[in-house]
N, C-alpha and C positions, 0 to 999 in steps of 0.2 A: 722465548719461553712459552710453552703452551699453557693455556688457562685450565685450571682444574675446576670443572663445572659439572653439575648433574645433568642428565639428559633433559632437553627442552620439553619433551613430552610429559615428563614427570612434573615439571614446574607448571605447565598449563593445567594439568589435571588437579594439582594441589590448589592453585589459585582459584579455579572455578569451584572446587569443593568447599574451600574456605569461605568464599563469597556467598555461596548459596546455603552453607551449613548443611549440605546434603550431597551424598554421592549420586543419588538418583537424578536430582535436578542438574548437577554438573554433567552427568552423562547425557542428558537431553540437550544441553547446550553444545556439547562437543560431538554429538551424534555417535556415542558409544554407550555401552552398557554401564550400569553402576558398578558391576564387578570389575570392568576394565579400569574405571576410575580408581577404585580401591586398590587394584594391583599397582597402578602407577604411583599412587601415594605411598604404598608400602615400599616400593623401590626407592623413592626419595627418602623415606625415613631410614631405610637401611644405609643409604649413601651418607646421610647426615649423622647417623648414629643416635637419633633421638626421636621420640614420638611426637607427632604433630596433631594427632586426633586421639581422643578416647572413644573407643567403639562400643556401642551398646547393642542390645538385641534388635532394635528397630531404628536407631539413630546414631549419629556421630556428633561429637562435641570437640571443637578445636581447643588445643591446650594454649596456655599463655605463650609458650615458646612459638607455637604455630601461628598465633595471632601477630606476634612481632615479625615473624618471618614473612607472613602474608603482606603486611604493610610495605615492606621493602621490595618484595617480589612484584607486587602490583605496580609499584612506581617504575621499576625497571622494565617490566613487560610493556607498559604504556610507552615508555621512551623508545624501546626497541621497535614497537609497532610504528611509531611516528617516523623514525629514521628510515625504516625499511620501506614504508609506503611512499615516503618522499623520493627515495632512490628508484623504486619501481615506477612511480608516476613520471619521473623524468624520462624514462625509456619510452613512455607513451604520451609524450607531452602534448601532442595534437588531439588526442582522443578523449572524449567525454562519454562515460558509460551511464546510461539513464535506464531506470526500471520503473514501470508503472503497471497497473492492472490491465489485462487485455482490452476491456471495453474502453477504458480511458485512452489507451494507445490508439485504438482503431478509430474512435469517434471524435476525439478532441485533439490529441497531440499530432498524429500523422498528417491531418489536413493542414496543419500550420507549420510543419517542419521545413517545408520548402522555403518559407520566409527566413527562418534562421540560417539555412544553408546559403541563401543569397546574401545575407548580411555578414555572415562569418564563414566564408569558403575555406578558411585556414583550419577550421575545427572539424574533426571527424567524429560523428555521433554514432555510438554503439547503443542500440535501443533493445531492451529486454522487456518482453511482456510476461509478467510473473505475478503470482498471488502471494506466496509465503512471505513471512518476515524476512527482511533483507539482512544478509551477512555481508557488510560492505567490504571487509577485507578478503573473505574467501571468494566472493563473486566479482571482485574488482569493480565495484560500483561507486560512482561519484555522486550521483543524484538519484533520489527516490521520490516518487509521488504516490502518496497513500491516502486512502479514504478512512477517516477515523475521528476520534474525539480530540486528538491533539496531544496525547501523552506519549512522548517519544524520548525517554531519558537518554542522556549521553550523546544526543544529536542536536545539531542546529535545526530547529523546526519553525516554520512560519506558515500561517494560514494562506492558502492560495486561492481556493474557490469554494464558496458555499453553493449549495444546490437546492432547487425546489422542483416539485414534481407536478406534471400535468398529464392528462389523458391525451394521447396523440394517435392519429390514424392517417392513412393515405387520403388525400383530399376527396377522391371519388367515393371512398367508403363513408366518410362522415358528412358529405354534402347534404344540406338540408336539415341537419340536426340542430334543434333549437334549445332543448332542455336536457338535463343530465340523464333522464331516463332513456333518451334515444340511444345512448351508448350501448344499452343492452341488446340492440338490434344486431350488433356485431359480436364476433368471437373475442373473448377476453384473452389477451396474451400475457403470459407470466414468465418471469425469469427467476432463477435460483440464486442470483448474485454470486460474487466471486471473492471470498467464499460467502456462505449465507451469513448476513450481518444482522445481529439482533436490532430490533426497533426500526430497521430501514422501512421506508414507505413502500408498501405493496398495495394491491388492489383493495384489500380489506381496510387498511389504515386510510388510504386515500378516500374511499367511499364514505367512511365514517366521518371524515372531516368536511364533507360537502353539505351537511344539513339536508340530505336527501332521504327518501323513504328507506327504511332499513331493508337490507338484503340478507338472506340466509348465508351462512358460511359455505354451504354446499353450492349455492348459485355463484358466489364470488370465486370459488375455486374451479369452476368449469372453464374449459378452454384449452389452449395449447401452452406447453411449458418448454422452456429452453434453458440450457446449461449456462449460457453467458448472456449478459445484458445486450451486447451488440447484436446477438442473434435475434433477440426479441425485437429490437428496433428494426433490423433488416426485415423481419416478418411483417411488421407494421408498414414499412415502406412498400413491401410487395403486395399489400392489400389483403393480408391474411386476417386482420382484425384490428383491435384497438389495444394499446399498451399504456400503462402508467410509466412514464419515463422522466428521468432527471434532465433539467435544462442543459447541464454540462454535456450530456451525451446526445441529446436530441435537438437542441435549439438550432444547430447548423442545418439539419435536415428540414426544419420548419422554414428557415430563412430562404432556402433554395427551392421551396415548394414541393419537396418530396414527402413532407408530412404536414398536417394541419392540426391545430389545437382543437380538441373536442370541447363541448360544454363542461363547465366546472372551473373551480378556482385553484390556483397553484397552492401546493402544500409544502411548507418548508421541510427540508430533510434534517434528520437529527445529527448528521455528520458533515464534515467538510474535507476537501482535498488539501493536503499539507505537503509542502516542499521540504524535503529532508536532505541534509548533507552532513557527513562526518567532518570533524574539525580538520582532518588531514587533507581533505579535498577542497574545502571551501576557499582556501587561499590561492588555488591554482587559477591563473588568468582565464583559461579556457572554460573552467567550471563557472567562474564568476560571470563570464559572457553569456553562458547558457542560462544561468539562473536569472540574470538581469532581463534577458529576453523573455523568459517565462513570466516574470512579474508583469511586464508590459502587456503580454498577450492576455494574462488572466485579468488584469485591470480593465482592458478594453472589452473583454467578454462580459465581465460582471456589470459594467456600466450599460451595456446594450440590453441585458435582461431577456426575458422571454419575448420573442416577436409575436405580437397579438394579431395574427392573421386570422380572419374568420374562415371557417371551413367552407 
């Protein structure tokens, strides 16, 4: 006997609208217009034969019937998601999909990935370099590494790496530098971050923390600018100037002699890298193996700290 059910698209639109108490915000979550959300909700109301929202000139308010319906629908959609992702995951049992910001992928994760592949040859890693917030279900992502304050509701989140910032340059560029003012002999290299992160340590904040003579904002902003942090570090390695860089992204280059630390003290960053997994992925053995490996790598890196090589 076929089930008599409303279209799934109408249930998704209703659940998002009820949760946000807004057609606009529901549309942003579902990547459709507020009008499209309203249309789907109206179809559901017609199918049910009852109003779920009271519509005002600038807002919507859920009815008591709508609130009761939302509680049941949310529970059912969560269970449907869990079962569906479990079945889909079984089809790609050997694959682990990981996403992180481009500079973290380039400068920290990729140089270490060979170690994981050697230890776990049975696991296939799918690596995505991306910046926007993660939609784990839509993008079929198992693990995300994000730089932030640590507020990631509805996900398993754990602190992975803290960061601190030093001025770095190619050894030939900063050879002979003894004091912080010597940095100004070189071109200052700037990056715009991925995306621009409020309060992140840039040249202005780093210089202010050094107890050095004040510099004008105009002087601080002079130099070369790059769209991604890894490009800024590449420019420093290439001898184009001096950059303020996170140890997470630059310490490996210092250890191998491609960069040297310029005069000045490390400045702690306001954010940290966090390891994020949805509840549906965390139980998979392949995901657990990758996350356990990440924890070991992060612990070893953190314990090593900035390599204090003189320029």
